[in-house]
C-alpha positions as CSV (number, residue, x, y, z in Angstrom):
1,T,82.3,83.1,111.6
2,E,81.2,81.1,108.7
3,L,79.1,81.5,104.9
4,Q,77.2,79.3,103.8
5,I,77.5,79.2,99.6
6,G,73.6,77.7,98.8
7,K,72.8,75.7,96.1
8,P,74.3,77.1,92.6
9,A,72.6,77.3,89.1
10,L,73.8,75.9,86.1
11,I,74.7,78.5,84.0
12,G,76.4,78.2,80.5
13,S,78.7,75.6,81.5
14,K,79.3,76.4,85.4
15,Y,77.8,76.4,88.4
16,I,77.3,79.9,89.8
17,R,76.0,81.2,93.6
18,K,75.8,84.6,95.0
19,E,75.7,85.5,98.4
20,F,76.6,88.7,100.5
21,F,77.5,89.2,103.6
22,Y,77.6,93.0,105.8
23,I,80.1,94.5,107.7
24,G,79.5,97.4,110.2
25,R,79.9,99.5,113.1
26,T,77.3,99.5,116.0
27,T,79.7,101.4,118.9
28,E,81.1,105.0,118.6
29,G,83.6,106.1,116.1
30,I,85.7,104.8,112.9
31,L,86.0,101.1,112.1
32,E,88.9,101.5,109.2
33,V,88.6,98.2,107.0
34,Y,91.9,98.0,105.4
35,N,91.8,95.3,103.1
36,I,89.5,92.1,102.4
37,S,90.5,89.3,100.2
38,V,89.9,85.6,99.3
39,E,92.3,83.0,100.8
40,G,93.0,79.0,100.4
41,K,93.5,76.5,97.7
42,D,89.7,77.2,96.1
43,S,90.2,80.7,96.5
44,H,90.4,81.1,92.6
45,L,86.4,80.0,92.5
46,I,85.5,83.1,94.5
47,I,84.6,86.8,93.3
48,L,84.6,89.7,96.0
49,N,82.3,92.8,94.3
50,G,81.6,95.8,96.5
51,F,83.3,97.0,99.8
52,F,86.9,95.8,99.9
53,A,88.4,98.8,102.2
54,G,87.7,102.4,103.4
55,P,86.0,103.8,106.9
56,I,83.0,102.8,108.5
57,N,80.8,104.9,110.6
58,A,79.3,104.1,113.9
59,E,75.6,102.5,113.1
60,E,76.7,101.9,109.4
61,H,77.9,98.7,107.3
62,E,78.6,98.0,103.5
63,R,78.0,94.8,101.7
64,V,80.4,92.7,100.1
65,K,79.3,90.2,97.3
66,V,80.8,86.8,97.4
67,A,80.1,84.9,94.3
68,F,81.0,81.3,93.2
69,K,81.9,79.9,90.1
70,G,83.1,76.6,89.3
71,R,81.7,73.0,88.8
72,L,79.6,71.3,91.5
73,D,81.9,68.9,92.8
74,D,84.2,71.9,93.8
75,L,81.5,72.6,96.3
76,D,81.8,69.5,98.2
77,I,85.4,70.0,99.7
78,L,85.6,74.3,99.4
79,D,89.0,75.3,100.6
80,A,88.3,78.8,101.1
81,Q,87.9,81.3,102.9
82,I,87.8,85.4,103.9
83,R,90.1,87.6,105.3
84,V,89.2,90.7,106.8
85,T,91.7,93.1,107.8
86,H,91.0,96.1,110.2
87,S,91.5,99.0,112.5
88,E,90.3,97.0,115.9
89,G,92.1,93.9,116.6
90,E,92.6,90.5,115.0
91,D,91.7,90.0,111.4
92,I,88.2,88.4,110.5
93,I,88.4,84.9,109.1
94,I,85.0,84.0,107.8
95,K,85.0,80.3,106.8
96,L,83.2,79.1,102.7
97,Q,81.4,76.2,103.6
98,G,79.5,74.3,100.4
99,C,76.8,72.8,99.4
100,N,75.9,71.2,95.9
101,Y,72.4,69.7,94.7
102,S,72.5,66.6,96.4
103,G,72.2,68.9,100.0
104,K,75.4,67.5,101.0
105,C,77.3,70.1,102.5
106,H,81.1,70.2,103.8
107,E,81.9,69.5,107.2
108,E,85.0,69.4,108.8
């Protein structure tokens, strides 16, 4: 799973971009989210806000805001991913992919 960080805006001396992802449950029961965190060499450039842990009932969802704050060229090769630890099995890994104003996107 990937989340693309779109083209950021220059605000002051830093480039900033905010994205969102949603985590939910479509089947019966409760999904218990234990933790949502950022990992990787560039994790210091990513700030998470919103839902971090707790129960999610069937047919419900929670929103997580993902904010990038750094230099434009930091997005060229962004080494960061989000890890969601939960009650339903293996951790969910969301790879963060960056694009800059030239339209150049990081691809592995």
